[in-house]
N, C-alpha and C positions, 0 to 999 in steps of 0.2 A: 687428433680427434677429427673426424669428418664433420662437415657442416650438416646441421640438422635438416636442411632443405634437400640434401641429396639422398637418394635411396640407400638405405642401410638396414641391417638387422634390427637396430635399436630404434630407428626413426623412419616412419613412412607416412605418405600422404593418404588421405582417405580415398577409397576406391571410386566413390561417386564425386562428380564435379558439379560446380554451380556456374551459372553465367558470369562472365567477367564483370567486375564492378558491382556485384550484388551487395546491397546494403543490408545492415543487420535486421532492420524491420521487415524487409522482404524475405529474409531467411526465416524469420519467426513465423510469418504469415503464410508463406507459400511452399517453401521447400522442405519443411520439417513435417513429415507425414505421421499421422497417429497409427500406432500398430500395437496389437495385443501380443504378437509373437516375440519370442526371445531372440536375442542377437545370435546369428549363426556361428559366430566365432567364440561364443561363451558356452562352455560345457558344464552346466550346473554350478556347483559351488566352487569349482576349481578354476584356476587361471592358467591359460596356455602360457608356456614360458616366454615365447616371443611377444605375446600380447602384454604380459606383465612388464616386460622390459621396454616396451615401446612408448615413445612420447608422440602421440597421434597429433598430426597437424590438422586442424579444422579449417578448411578453406572456405572462402566466400564471406568472411567476416570483415574484410578490409573496407575501410571508408575513406581511404586516401584520395584526396582531391586530384582530378585530372587537370583541371585548369586552376593555376595558382591565383587567378583573379578572384576566385570564390573565397579565398581567405580574406581578402580585403572587404568583400561584401559582408562576411560574418563579423568583421571588426573585432577579432580576438585571435590569440595565438593558441591553436589547438595542440594539446599534448598528444604525443605520438605514443600509443600504448600497444603492448602485447598482452593478450589474455592467457591465463593459465588455469586449468581445472584439473581436479583429481576425481577420477571415475571409480567409485567404490561399490556402488550397487546399481541394479537396473541394467538397461541395455545401453549400447553406444549411442543410440538415438536420444535416449533420455539425457545423457551427458552433453550431447551437442545442443539439445534444447536449452539446457541450463546455461551453456556458454553463449548461445545466441542471445538469451535474455540479458546476460552480463554485457554483451556488446551493445545492446540497445540502451542499457543504463549508462555505459561509458559515453555513448553519443549524446545522451541527454545532458550529461555533465559537461559536455563541450570537448570531448576527446576524439582523436582520430584513430580508429582501430586499424592496426597494420597486420596483425596475425593473431592466431589463437591455437593453442595446443592443449591436449588432454593427456594426462598420465594415468595409466591404469594401475591401481594399488588396492590392497585390501583395507588400508587406512592411510591417512596422510602421514608423511614422515614427520616425526616430532621436532626434527632439527630444521629442515629446509622446506617442508611441505611436500616437495616432489622428489626428494632424495638428492644426495650430493652429486651423483653422476648426471642426473637430468638437470640439475641446477647449472652445471657447466654447459650442457647443451642449450639451455635457455639463454646463457650468456652469449653463445654464438648466434642465436636467433636475434637477440637484441642488437649485436654488432651488425648483422646482415641487414636488418630492417631499418636501423638508425633510430630505434625507439628510445624514449627517455623515461618511460614508466612501465612497470609491470603490475597488472591487476590480477589478483588471485580470486577464484570463485569459491570463497569460503571465508570464515573469520580466523585470522592467523593470531597466534600467541605473540607476545612481544619478542620472544626469542626467535621464533620463525621469521618475523619481519626483519630483524637485525641480521641474521645469518644469510637469508636469501638476498638481502641488499649487498652484503659483503661479497657474494659470489657474482651476482648480476651486475654490480657496479652502477645501478640506476635506482631511482626511487621505486619502492614496492608498497602498494596499498592493497587492502582486501575489500571484499564486497561490502562489508559494513561501513568502512570509511567512504566508499563511493556513494552509497545511498545517503549517508549523512551529508555529504557534499551537495548532492542534488537537493535535499531538503533545505539546506542553508541557502541555496540560490533561489528557491521558489517560495520560501516563507515571506509573507507580506504583513500579516497582522502582528501586533505586539505579543499576543499569546503564542502565535506560531513561532516567532523568532525566539522567544524565551524557551519554548519546549525543545527546539532544535539545539539551542546553546547548551541546555542541560544535558541532552543526549551526547553531544560532542565532548563535553567535559567528562562525562562518565566513561566514554570510550578512551579519552586521552590519558586519564589519570594513571592507569597501570602501564602506559606505554611511554612515559617520560623517559628521556635518556640523559645521562650525565657524562660529560667529558670536559677536560680542561678545568676552567674556573667553576663549572657546575658542581664539581666535587670538592671545591675548596670549602673550608669551614669558617663559620663565624668566629669572632675572637673568643677564645676560651683560655683554659689553663690558669696560670697565675697572673696574667697581665690585665684582666678585665675588672678586677675588684669584686665586690659582693655580687652574688647571684649570677656570675658569669664564668665561674670556674668549671672545668670539664672539657670534653672533646669538642663541644660546639656543634652547631647544626649546619649541615651541608646546604648548598644552594638548591640542589634538587629537592631536598626535604622541605625547604622553604617554599619552593614552587608547588609541591604537592599540598602543603597546608593552605596556600592561597587558593588553589583550585577547589579544595574542599569547602573553604569559606564561601567562595562564589557559588558553588553548587547549593549550599544551604540557603543562601540568599535567593537564588533562582527558584528553589522549591517553594519558598515562602511567597514569592510573587505569583507563581503559578497557582498556588492554593488560593490566593486572593482573587485571581481571575476566575478560578473554578467556582468560587462563591457567587460571583455575579452570574455565571452561566446557570448555576443551580437555582438562583432566585427566578430567573426567566422560566426555567422548566417548571418550578412550583406554581408560577402564575398560570402557565398553560394547563397544568393539572387541576388547579383550582377552578378554572373555567371549563374543565372536562373536555378540552380540545384534544382529540386523538393525534398521535404523532406517528409519522412514517419515516424511517431512516433508510437512505440509499447507501448500501455498502457494496464493495466489490473490488476486484483486482484493478491495479492502476492501468489507465488507458482503456478501460472497458466501456467507457461512455457514460459515466455517472453524471457528470456535469451537463452533457448533452441531453440526457434524459430529464434532468431537473429543469433545464430551459424549455424542453418540449412540453412538460407537464404544467409548468407555472409561468413561463416567460420571464425567468429570473434574470437572464442576461449575464450568467456566470461565464468566466473565461473558458473557452473550449479550444484545445490544442492537441494535435496528434503527437503527444509526448508523454513520457512516464512522469507521474507526480506533477502534472502541470498545475493543479490546484491543491493546496494543503489546508487552507482555512475552511472550517465548516460553514455552510450557508444554510440558514433556515428561512423558508418561504411559506406563506399561507396559500392553501389550495382548497379546492371545493370538488366534491364528488358529483357525478351526474345527477344524484338525487338531492343535491343541495346541502350536503353535510360538510362542515368545515373541518380541516385537519391541517397539520403542519408537515412539511416535507423537508428533510435535512440531508444535505450532501456532505458526506464524511470523507476523511482522508483515504486515499487508495492504499490497498495492501499489495504485497508482493511476497513470493515464497522466500523463506528464510529472512523475514523482516527482522532487523536487529532488535533484540530485546530491550536495548537502551531506548529505542524509539517507542516501543510499545508502552514502556513505563512512563516516558516523558509525555506521550500523547494520550495517556489514559483518561485524563479529564475530558478530552475531545471525543475519544472513542466511547465514553460512557453514554453519549447520545444514542448509540446503537442499543445499549443495554436498557435504557429507559423508554425505548420506542414501543409502540403497540404492534408494529408490523415492520418487517425488514424487507426491502426490495434488494435482493441479492443479484447484482448485475454481473453478467459474465459475457466475455467477448465471443460471440458465436463464430467469428471468422478466424479465431485462433485454432491451430491444428489440434491442440490438446486442451480443450476447455475444462476437462475434468480436473487437471492439475490446478487451474485457477480456483475452481470451487473448493478443493481441498485446502489450499493455502489460506483462503479467506475464512473458511470455517474454523481453521485452527486459531486464528486471531480472535474470532468471535467467541470461541471457548475461553480464551485468555481473559477477555473482558467480562465474562459471566453473562452472556446474552443467549445462551443455548435454549432457553425456554420461550423466547420471542418467536411468534409465527413468522414464517419466511415464504416469500414468493421468489422463485428463481426467474429473473428476467434475462432472456437470451437476446442481447443487443446485437446490432450489426447483422440482422437477419438477411438484409439485402446483399451482403458480401459473403455470407456463410455458405459452406458446402451443404447441399440439401441432406446428404447422408449424415453429416455431423449434427445438423438440426434434428433430424429424426431420432438419432441416438440419444441426444440430450433430453428431448421431450418424452422419450420412452423411459429413460432412467429416472429423471427428475419428475415425479408425479405432479408436483405443484409448480408448474413452470409455464411460461408463455414466451413466444418469440416475437420480438418487436424490432423496429428500426427507428432510432431517435432522429436520424437524418431525414428519412423520407416520411415518417409518421405512420408507417405500417404497424398495426397492432396496438396503437396507443389507446384507441377507444375501448378495445377489449381489456387492456390493462387497467384503465380507469374504472371500468365496471367491476373488475376483480378486486381492486382496492376497496371499492364501496362495499362489496360483499364481505371482505375479510376484516374490515375495521370493526372494533367492538361497538355494539349498539347499546344505547341507554337501556337500563334494566326495567323501568317502570312505564307502563302504558296508561295514559290518563286522558280524560275528556274534561275540558274546563271552559267556562263561559267568562272571559276576562272583560271587565268594563273598559270602555274606551279611555277612561281616565288613567288606566294602568298600561299605557302603551309600552313602557320600558319592559314590563314583564313579557309582553308578546314578543318584543325584540329579542329578549334573552331566550325565549322558547325557540326562536328560529336559529339563534347562534349556538346554543348549547344542546338542543334536542333535535329530534327528527320529527318534523311535522308530517302527519299522515293526511290530514284534511284541515281546511280552514274555511270558515263561513262567517260572513258579517251579518249580524242580526240587529234588531233595534236595541236590544239590551247590551250588546257588546260583541266581541270576537269569540266565536265558538271554535275551539281548537281540539283536535284529536291528535295526540302526539306521544312519542316515547321520550322520556327525560330521565336524568339521574335522580337519585333519591332526594338531594337537597332542593332541587328545583320543584320536584313533585310535592314536597311539603309546602312550598310557597304557593303552589297552584291549588292545593286541596280546598281552601275556603271557597273557590269559585267552581267547584264541581257541582253541576246541576243536580237538584234533588230528584230522586226517582219518582216517576208518575205513579199516582195511587191506582 
């Protein structure tokens, strides 16, 4: 068999080339252009025979270090990985976009990307994901590059994992396991760690393997006495039972933490404080926007899933109205359903909000894909009825044509830059306009002995005018019904 790096009928390099040493994030941001057109090599619903058999090499993904001293600087041993994707729908550019994002995820997890290949198929092979022949070619790429891990751009079944590992002779993981690993590295709070642990156990349960003593049975038959006769329980069955017990315990702990979060939300609702949730794709700049709007001081890093724990901060509109601003966990396309379920209590912050700031990276070549992926998760958590403002962040780095296209397609959108402050004042004014307003307009003359009531009017209502008179504070304001009932005794009597 010929090496997959040499030109052959089955394996070829892409026609376009990237600059040497191009990193995954540069590939995502600069070299993957958005296009409406179909791939020229794809003729409708049919596959060209040579294309169907080809394992396409995606160049420009390598993050191998040129200077070995950089490894000492990072103070970790980077796994050397080869990426594998199956292109089933869309154009070749879409498949490369997906693999480029997988390369960025691998970098975030602390891996060094050596190579990336795409196999064109109508559907993944049920046995080895890419087919037995291409699995052998993948083995040659692994030997050629010296890789110790293969990462597949999809969720593999337990059988696919085992059979692909048998052929490649190295560790094989899928996209779901990679994202779970990143979450495990970045979770800091007790709730975040518990949610990630639950998702990892849900993923691990059907993928337990048994060999050697793992398939040995507990004492059974006639030797054990009462209640021990029978074939006995294998060790792998015992492991599964223990994982299920740990999962049940973890769910109880998360439910208790959810209760505390719900109490805080009820307190905010009782005081009629509007809430705004920041949602968006990972690394779109949500934490940077939160810092710019509130001065929260949340960690900001150019990395995927840098912050996982939700942060709630108090903010004020230009007109003086108070509201809360919540930074939520970032989303990504094909977000593992284990994570969606485990982080459901955190994502409920989006569903309970009065307004969603949907942040999208304007410098990304295909921001429409980010919008679609986030909205899919928003639908999963039942927040489709919440009003939404699309905030196109990183406007200072974005292509003007991309900005124009987004602003034209997304009718309720605004372009900002959290780094430079561009558009932030306009965004604050838009938030002030979109937040729900108190339903009752009232005028009250509050005695000076009831200063607490005046303070509540400022905190919970919208003061239109305020005048200090000899009898007390004359307020004209909009408030909710409960506070309006308390202010009713102080409404001035109409003049005769």
